MMTF fields as JSON, N, C-alpha, C and O atoms, coordinates in Angstrom:
{
  "mmtfVersion": "1.0.0",
  "mmtfProducer": "UNKNOWN",
  "numBonds": 323,
  "numAtoms": 324,
  "numGroups": 81,
  "numChains": 1,
  "numModels": 1,
  "chainsPerModel": [1],
  "groupsPerChain": [81],
  "chainIdList": ["A"],
  "bondAtomList": [4, 2, 8, 6, 12, 10, 16, 14, 20, 18, 24, 22, 28, 26, 32, 30, 36, 34, 40, 38, 44, 42, 48, 46, 52, 50, 56, 54, 60, 58, 64, 62, 68, 66, 72, 70, 76, 74, 80, 78, 84, 82, 88, 86, 92, 90, 96, 94, 100, 98, 104, 102, 108, 106, 112, 110, 116, 114, 120, 118, 124, 122, 128, 126, 132, 130, 136, 134, 140, 138, 144, 142, 148, 146, 152, 150, 156, 154, 160, 158, 164, 162, 168, 166, 172, 170, 176, 174, 180, 178, 184, 182, 188, 186, 192, 190, 196, 194, 200, 198, 204, 202, 208, 206, 212, 210, 216, 214, 220, 218, 224, 222, 228, 226, 232, 230, 236, 234, 240, 238, 244, 242, 248, 246, 252, 250, 256, 254, 260, 258, 264, 262, 268, 266, 272, 270, 276, 274, 280, 278, 284, 282, 288, 286, 292, 290, 296, 294, 300, 298, 304, 302, 308, 306, 312, 310, 316, 314, 320, 318],
  "bondOrderList": [1, 1, 1, 1, 1, 1, 1, 1, 1, 1, 1, 1, 1, 1, 1, 1, 1, 1, 1, 1, 1, 1, 1, 1, 1, 1, 1, 1, 1, 1, 1, 1, 1, 1, 1, 1, 1, 1, 1, 1, 1, 1, 1, 1, 1, 1, 1, 1, 1, 1, 1, 1, 1, 1, 1, 1, 1, 1, 1, 1, 1, 1, 1, 1, 1, 1, 1, 1, 1, 1, 1, 1, 1, 1, 1, 1, 1, 1, 1, 1],
  "groupList": [{"groupName": "MET", "atomNameList": ["N", "CA", "C", "O"], "elementList": ["N", "C", "C", "O"], "formalChargeList": [0, 0, 0, 0], "bondAtomList": [1, 0, 2, 1, 3, 2], "bondOrderList": [1, 1, 2], "singleLetterCode": "M", "chemCompType": "L-PEPTIDE LINKING"}, {"groupName": "GLU", "atomNameList": ["N", "CA", "C", "O"], "elementList": ["N", "C", "C", "O"], "formalChargeList": [0, 0, 0, 0], "bondAtomList": [1, 0, 2, 1, 3, 2], "bondOrderList": [1, 1, 2], "singleLetterCode": "E", "chemCompType": "L-PEPTIDE LINKING"}, {"groupName": "ASP", "atomNameList": ["N", "CA", "C", "O"], "elementList": ["N", "C", "C", "O"], "formalChargeList": [0, 0, 0, 0], "bondAtomList": [1, 0, 2, 1, 3, 2], "bondOrderList": [1, 1, 2], "singleLetterCode": "D", "chemCompType": "L-PEPTIDE LINKING"}, {"groupName": "ILE", "atomNameList": ["N", "CA", "C", "O"], "elementList": ["N", "C", "C", "O"], "formalChargeList": [0, 0, 0, 0], "bondAtomList": [1, 0, 2, 1, 3, 2], "bondOrderList": [1, 1, 2], "singleLetterCode": "I", "chemCompType": "L-PEPTIDE LINKING"}, {"groupName": "LEU", "atomNameList": ["N", "CA", "C", "O"], "elementList": ["N", "C", "C", "O"], "formalChargeList": [0, 0, 0, 0], "bondAtomList": [1, 0, 2, 1, 3, 2], "bondOrderList": [1, 1, 2], "singleLetterCode": "L", "chemCompType": "L-PEPTIDE LINKING"}, {"groupName": "THR", "atomNameList": ["N", "CA", "C", "O"], "elementList": ["N", "C", "C", "O"], "formalChargeList": [0, 0, 0, 0], "bondAtomList": [1, 0, 2, 1, 3, 2], "bondOrderList": [1, 1, 2], "singleLetterCode": "T", "chemCompType": "L-PEPTIDE LINKING"}, {"groupName": "TYR", "atomNameList": ["N", "CA", "C", "O"], "elementList": ["N", "C", "C", "O"], "formalChargeList": [0, 0, 0, 0], "bondAtomList": [1, 0, 2, 1, 3, 2], "bondOrderList": [1, 1, 2], "singleLetterCode": "Y", "chemCompType": "L-PEPTIDE LINKING"}, {"groupName": "PRO", "atomNameList": ["N", "CA", "C", "O"], "elementList": ["N", "C", "C", "O"], "formalChargeList": [0, 0, 0, 0], "bondAtomList": [1, 0, 2, 1, 3, 2], "bondOrderList": [1, 1, 2], "singleLetterCode": "P", "chemCompType": "L-PEPTIDE LINKING"}, {"groupName": "CYS", "atomNameList": ["N", "CA", "C", "O"], "elementList": ["N", "C", "C", "O"], "formalChargeList": [0, 0, 0, 0], "bondAtomList": [1, 0, 2, 1, 3, 2], "bondOrderList": [1, 1, 2], "singleLetterCode": "C", "chemCompType": "L-PEPTIDE LINKING"}, {"groupName": "VAL", "atomNameList": ["N", "CA", "C", "O"], "elementList": ["N", "C", "C", "O"], "formalChargeList": [0, 0, 0, 0], "bondAtomList": [1, 0, 2, 1, 3, 2], "bondOrderList": [1, 1, 2], "singleLetterCode": "V", "chemCompType": "L-PEPTIDE LINKING"}, {"groupName": "PHE", "atomNameList": ["N", "CA", "C", "O"], "elementList": ["N", "C", "C", "O"], "formalChargeList": [0, 0, 0, 0], "bondAtomList": [1, 0, 2, 1, 3, 2], "bondOrderList": [1, 1, 2], "singleLetterCode": "F", "chemCompType": "L-PEPTIDE LINKING"}, {"groupName": "ARG", "atomNameList": ["N", "CA", "C", "O"], "elementList": ["N", "C", "C", "O"], "formalChargeList": [0, 0, 0, 0], "bondAtomList": [1, 0, 2, 1, 3, 2], "bondOrderList": [1, 1, 2], "singleLetterCode": "R", "chemCompType": "L-PEPTIDE LINKING"}, {"groupName": "GLN", "atomNameList": ["N", "CA", "C", "O"], "elementList": ["N", "C", "C", "O"], "formalChargeList": [0, 0, 0, 0], "bondAtomList": [1, 0, 2, 1, 3, 2], "bondOrderList": [1, 1, 2], "singleLetterCode": "Q", "chemCompType": "L-PEPTIDE LINKING"}, {"groupName": "ALA", "atomNameList": ["N", "CA", "C", "O"], "elementList": ["N", "C", "C", "O"], "formalChargeList": [0, 0, 0, 0], "bondAtomList": [1, 0, 2, 1, 3, 2], "bondOrderList": [1, 1, 2], "singleLetterCode": "A", "chemCompType": "L-PEPTIDE LINKING"}, {"groupName": "LYS", "atomNameList": ["N", "CA", "C", "O"], "elementList": ["N", "C", "C", "O"], "formalChargeList": [0, 0, 0, 0], "bondAtomList": [1, 0, 2, 1, 3, 2], "bondOrderList": [1, 1, 2], "singleLetterCode": "K", "chemCompType": "L-PEPTIDE LINKING"}, {"groupName": "GLY", "atomNameList": ["N", "CA", "C", "O"], "elementList": ["N", "C", "C", "O"], "formalChargeList": [0, 0, 0, 0], "bondAtomList": [1, 0, 2, 1, 3, 2], "bondOrderList": [1, 1, 2], "singleLetterCode": "G", "chemCompType": "PEPTIDE LINKING"}, {"groupName": "SER", "atomNameList": ["N", "CA", "C", "O"], "elementList": ["N", "C", "C", "O"], "formalChargeList": [0, 0, 0, 0], "bondAtomList": [1, 0, 2, 1, 3, 2], "bondOrderList": [1, 1, 2], "singleLetterCode": "S", "chemCompType": "L-PEPTIDE LINKING"}, {"groupName": "HIS", "atomNameList": ["N", "CA", "C", "O"], "elementList": ["N", "C", "C", "O"], "formalChargeList": [0, 0, 0, 0], "bondAtomList": [1, 0, 2, 1, 3, 2], "bondOrderList": [1, 1, 2], "singleLetterCode": "H", "chemCompType": "L-PEPTIDE LINKING"}, {"groupName": "TRP", "atomNameList": ["N", "CA", "C", "O"], "elementList": ["N", "C", "C", "O"], "formalChargeList": [0, 0, 0, 0], "bondAtomList": [1, 0, 2, 1, 3, 2], "bondOrderList": [1, 1, 2], "singleLetterCode": "W", "chemCompType": "L-PEPTIDE LINKING"}],
  "groupTypeList": [0, 1, 2, 3, 4, 5, 4, 6, 1, 1, 7, 6, 2, 7, 4, 8, 7, 9, 3, 8, 10, 2, 1, 11, 7, 8, 12, 4, 3, 2, 2, 9, 11, 13, 7, 3, 7, 4, 14, 7, 15, 11, 16, 14, 11, 12, 2, 6, 1, 6, 5, 11, 17, 15, 5, 8, 15, 9, 4, 4, 13, 10, 2, 7, 15, 11, 7, 18, 11, 10, 9, 12, 9, 11, 13, 11, 11, 5, 13, 9, 2],
  "groupIdList": [1, 2, 3, 4, 5, 6, 7, 8, 9, 10, 11, 12, 13, 14, 15, 16, 17, 18, 19, 20, 21, 22, 23, 24, 25, 26, 27, 28, 29, 30, 31, 32, 33, 34, 35, 36, 37, 38, 39, 40, 41, 42, 43, 44, 45, 46, 47, 48, 49, 50, 51, 52, 53, 54, 55, 56, 57, 58, 59, 60, 61, 62, 63, 64, 65, 66, 67, 68, 69, 70, 71, 72, 73, 74, 75, 76, 77, 78, 79, 80, 81],
  "secStructList": [7, 2, 2, 2, 2, 2, 2, 2, 2, 1, 7, 7, 7, 6, 6, 1, 7, 7, 7, 3, 3, 3, 3, 3, 3, 3, 3, 3, 3, 3, 3, 1, 1, 7, 7, 5, 7, 7, 7, 6, 6, 1, 7, 7, 5, 7, 7, 1, 7, 3, 3, 3, 3, 3, 3, 3, 3, 3, 3, 3, 3, 3, 3, 6, 6, 6, 6, 3, 3, 3, 3, 3, 3, 3, 1, 7, 7, 7, 1, 7, 7],
  "xCoordList": [7.374, 8.136, 9.578, 10.505, 9.768, 11.119, 11.964, 13.169, 11.324, 12.058, 12.572, 13.689, 11.772, 12.185, 13.329, 14.292, 13.249, 14.319, 15.614, 16.697, 15.509, 16.693, 17.307, 18.53, 16.482, 16.972, 17.716, 18.739, 17.231, 17.895, 19.257, 20.141, 19.441, 20.694, 21.785, 22.953, 21.435, 22.434, 23.393, 23.007, 24.646, 25.591, 25.144, 24.436, 25.566, 25.158, 25.765, 26.963, 24.932, 25.358, 24.936, 23.739, 25.892, 25.512, 24.801, 24.104, 24.962, 24.287, 22.837, 22.044, 22.493, 21.129, 20.699, 20.642, 20.397, 20.019, 18.65, 17.797, 18.464, 17.185, 16.468, 16.965, 15.322, 14.549, 13.278, 12.499, 13.076, 11.877, 11.026, 11.555, 9.709, 8.844, 7.51, 7.077, 6.881, 5.566, 4.842, 5.464, 3.535, 2.706, 1.544, 0.97, 1.203, 0.089, -0.565, 0.087, -1.858, -2.537, -2.299, -2.138, -2.278, -2.1, -3.14, -3.497, -3.617, -4.51, -3.677, -2.72, -4.033, -3.38, -4.264, -5.367, -3.782, -4.586, -3.83, -2.605, -4.579, -4.015, -4.76, -5.92, -4.101, -4.736, -5.768, -5.566, -6.882, -7.882, -7.441, -7.573, -6.921, -6.41, -4.914, -4.448, -4.179, -2.745, -2.536, -3.286, -1.52, -1.251, -0.856, -0.24, -1.213, -0.851, 0.628, 1.047, 1.433, 2.866, 3.153, 2.324, 4.357, 4.785, 4.956, 5.323, 4.682, 4.953, 5.797, 5.718, 6.589, 7.418, 6.566, 5.603, 6.934, 6.232, 4.993, 4.333, 4.65, 3.46, 3.83, 4.76, 3.125, 3.366, 2.561, 1.638, 2.929, 2.235, 0.792, 0.529, -0.118, -1.528, -1.912, -1.565, -2.63, -3.015, -4.456, -4.861, -5.221, -6.617, -6.69, -5.871, -7.647, -7.791, -8.589, -8.669, -9.174, -9.932, -8.961, -7.944, -9.289, -8.424, -9.243, -10.433, -8.586, -9.187, -8.542, -7.317, -9.364, -8.852, -8.612, -9.487, -7.415, -7.034, -6.842, -6.026, -7.578, -7.499, -6.599, -6.234, -6.247, -5.4, -4.28, -4.32, -3.294, -2.219, -1.745, -2.088, -0.968, -0.388, 1.121, 1.748, 1.712, 3.157, 3.723, 3.242, 4.75, 5.446, 6.89, 7.543, 7.392, 8.77, 9.416, 8.85, 10.604, 11.391, 12.813, 13.332, 13.45, 14.828, 15.558, 14.946, 16.884, 17.757, 18.46, 19.269, 18.18, 18.786, 20.292, 20.964, 20.841, 22.275, 23.128, 24.348, 22.529, 23.289, 22.437, 21.217, 23.067, 22.292, 21.547, 21.949, 20.477, 19.662, 18.204, 17.767, 17.438, 15.992, 15.308, 15.899, 14.048, 13.23, 11.892, 11.238, 11.483, 10.208, 9.437, 9.977, 8.168, 7.317, 5.978, 5.352, 5.551, 4.264, 3.391, 3.779, 2.209, 1.273, 0.007, -0.436, -0.555, -1.765, -2.96, -3.883, -2.943, -4.035, -3.496, -2.397, -4.284, -3.897, -5.0, -6.152, -4.64, -5.605, -5.122, -4.014, -5.948, -5.581, -4.374, -3.59, -4.222, -3.072, -1.779, -0.744, -1.83, -0.632, -0.173, 0.818],
  "yCoordList": [-9.417, -8.489, -8.396, -8.292, -8.432, -8.347, -9.541, -9.409, -10.725, -11.92, -11.757, -12.168, -11.167, -10.952, -9.954, -10.177, -8.861, -7.87, -8.453, -8.12, -9.315, -9.986, -10.898, -10.967, -11.588, -12.456, -11.648, -12.107, -10.464, -9.619, -9.123, -8.875, -8.974, -8.463, -9.527, -9.188, -10.791, -11.852, -11.766, -11.309, -12.205, -12.178, -13.124, -14.1, -12.821, -13.605, -15.007, -15.166, -16.013, -17.407, -17.989, -18.137, -18.329, -18.841, -20.19, -20.55, -20.944, -22.235, -22.09, -23.02, -20.936, -20.697, -19.282, -18.397, -19.052, -17.698, -17.297, -18.143, -16.008, -15.446, -14.938, -14.037, -15.497, -15.084, -14.381, -14.946, -13.162, -12.39, -12.321, -12.169, -12.432, -12.332, -11.711, -11.735, -11.159, -10.558, -10.669, -10.639, -10.797, -10.874, -9.913, -9.809, -9.213, -8.279, -8.107, -8.236, -7.814, -7.498, -6.027, -5.19, -5.72, -4.347, -4.046, -4.91, -2.814, -2.36, -1.732, -1.007, -2.004, -1.391, -0.251, -0.477, 0.972, 2.148, 3.036, 2.966, 3.871, 4.795, 6.119, 6.151, 7.203, 8.522, 8.62, 8.083, 9.313, 9.583, 10.789, 10.797, 11.796, 12.995, 13.122, 12.712, 13.679, 13.889, 14.972, 15.948, 14.817, 15.848, 17.174, 17.188, 18.273, 19.599, 19.819, 19.595, 20.253, 20.419, 21.502, 22.367, 21.418, 22.386, 23.769, 23.905, 24.791, 26.175, 26.761, 26.285, 27.763, 28.345, 28.829, 29.575, 28.396, 28.81, 28.002, 28.296, 26.99, 26.172, 24.701, 24.298, 23.924, 22.488, 21.804, 22.387, 20.56, 19.801, 19.549, 19.248, 19.67, 19.421, 18.093, 17.807, 17.3, 15.986, 15.716, 15.99, 15.181, 14.856, 13.547, 12.654, 13.422, 12.23, 11.122, 10.008, 11.412, 10.408, 9.45, 9.87, 8.159, 7.167, 6.059, 5.906, 5.287, 4.13, 2.887, 2.792, 1.938, 0.706, -0.321, -0.581, -0.901, -1.897, -3.271, -4.056, -3.574, -4.889, -4.909, -3.867, -6.118, -6.305, -7.29, -7.97, -7.35, -8.323, -8.663, -7.973, -9.71, -10.098, -9.946, -10.37, -9.34, -9.123, -9.903, -9.777, -10.712, -11.476, -10.998, -10.946, -10.646, -10.19, -11.027, -11.191, -11.563, -12.293, -11.759, -11.512, -11.58, -11.091, -11.616, -12.041, -11.576, -11.98, -10.722, -10.156, -10.254, -9.01, -9.117, -8.091, -10.334, -10.495, -10.434, -10.306, -10.522, -10.465, -9.817, -9.727, -9.361, -8.661, -9.638, -9.852, -10.22, -11.143, -10.798, -10.544, -10.789, -10.592, -11.274, -11.499, -11.594, -12.272, -11.557, -11.386, -11.14, -10.452, -11.192, -11.519, -11.445, -12.115, -11.385, -11.136, -11.046, -10.384, -11.342, -11.822, -11.611, -12.513, -11.756, -10.849, -12.155, -11.483, -11.747, -10.936, -12.869, -13.179, -14.025, -14.574, -14.125, -14.912, -15.923, -15.554, -17.191, -18.249, -19.082, -18.875, -20.025, -20.877, -21.753, -22.096, -22.112, -22.92, -22.129, -22.687, -20.836, -19.988, -19.89, -19.219],
  "zCoordList": [24.81, 23.994, 24.493, 23.691, 25.799, 26.349, 25.927, 25.712, 25.805, 25.374, 23.946, 23.633, 23.101, 21.715, 21.65, 20.916, 22.397, 22.397, 22.946, 22.467, 23.942, 24.481, 23.423, 23.3, 22.67, 21.601, 20.541, 20.033, 20.198, 19.205, 19.684, 18.864, 20.999, 21.541, 21.624, 21.811, 21.489, 21.565, 20.383, 19.307, 20.571, 19.445, 18.336, 18.582, 17.121, 15.955, 16.008, 16.246, 15.787, 15.751, 14.405, 14.161, 13.511, 12.196, 12.248, 11.299, 13.337, 13.459, 13.909, 13.763, 14.451, 14.929, 14.523, 15.376, 13.251, 12.821, 13.364, 13.635, 13.515, 13.955, 12.711, 12.036, 12.406, 11.237, 11.709, 12.475, 11.254, 11.578, 10.316, 9.215, 10.473, 9.296, 9.664, 10.816, 8.65, 8.81, 7.474, 6.412, 7.54, 6.35, 6.526, 7.61, 5.453, 5.532, 4.178, 3.142, 4.187, 2.93, 2.57, 3.458, 1.294, 0.816, -0.254, -1.055, -0.254, -1.312, -2.417, -2.143, -3.646, -4.792, -5.261, -5.76, -5.1, -5.445, -6.423, -6.532, -7.128, -8.111, -8.004, -7.593, -8.372, -8.362, -9.481, -10.57, -9.206, -10.231, -11.057, -12.281, -10.382, -11.044, -10.753, -9.69, -11.682, -11.48, -10.416, -10.383, -9.539, -8.54, -9.196, -10.261, -8.558, -9.057, -8.744, -7.609, -9.723, -9.473, -8.435, -8.155, -7.878, -6.876, -7.492, -8.659, -6.687, -7.054, -5.932, -4.8, -6.208, -5.155, -3.973, -4.15, -2.787, -1.577, -1.242, -0.246, -2.036, -1.776, -1.798, -2.497, -1.053, -1.042, -2.148, -2.718, -2.436, -3.485, -3.056, -1.892, -3.979, -3.707, -4.344, -5.49, -3.58, -4.052, -3.655, -2.525, -4.584, -4.339, -3.554, -3.773, -2.654, -1.847, -2.538, -2.02, -3.691, -4.414, -5.104, -5.657, -5.062, -5.679, -6.319, -6.043, -7.182, -7.826, -7.238, -7.16, -6.826, -6.231, -7.326, -8.152, -7.325, -8.325, -7.701, -8.183, -6.641, -6.015, -4.799, -4.255, -4.381, -3.209, -3.547, -4.572, -2.675, -2.792, -1.384, -0.424, -1.265, 0.011, -0.054, -1.025, 0.98, 1.032, 2.207, 3.333, 1.942, 2.971, 2.99, 1.947, 4.174, 4.346, 5.426, 6.507, 5.146, 6.134, 6.062, 4.974, 7.222, 7.231, 8.454, 9.434, 8.373, 9.47, 9.968, 9.233, 11.205, 11.674, 11.896, 11.995, 11.977, 12.215, 10.969, 11.069, 9.81, 8.566, 7.485, 7.63, 6.399, 5.355, 4.443, 3.3, 4.941, 4.163, 4.362, 5.484, 3.261, 3.36, 2.19, 1.133, 2.413, 1.41, 1.364, 2.393, 0.173, -0.011, -1.099, -2.155, -0.815, -1.792, -1.844, -0.814, -3.057, -3.264, -4.057, -5.122, -3.525, -4.197, -4.571, -3.865, -5.696, -6.181, -5.273, -5.205, -4.582, -3.656, -2.527, -2.612, -1.464, -0.298, -0.025, 0.203, -0.051, 0.217, 1.394, 1.887, 1.848, 2.964, 2.626, 3.512, 1.368, 0.955, 1.082, 1.446, 0.785, 0.897, 2.336, 2.623]
}
């Protein structure tokens, strides 16, 4: 971990950019009941029951030295991906 943090502290070099990426699965969920609206002096109430609408895969890549990022959402994740 210290090696990675040291790499992030180095000055930006356009010939050798640092690309960070992560991939994770996500569940697509929806509320079964609509949340109860706010009332003065009370917080929003929300039911914990949900409907599952499948999964997707999210890939994020970015360069911390410049304002560049790449996000890709896929409906499924296979070995080919």
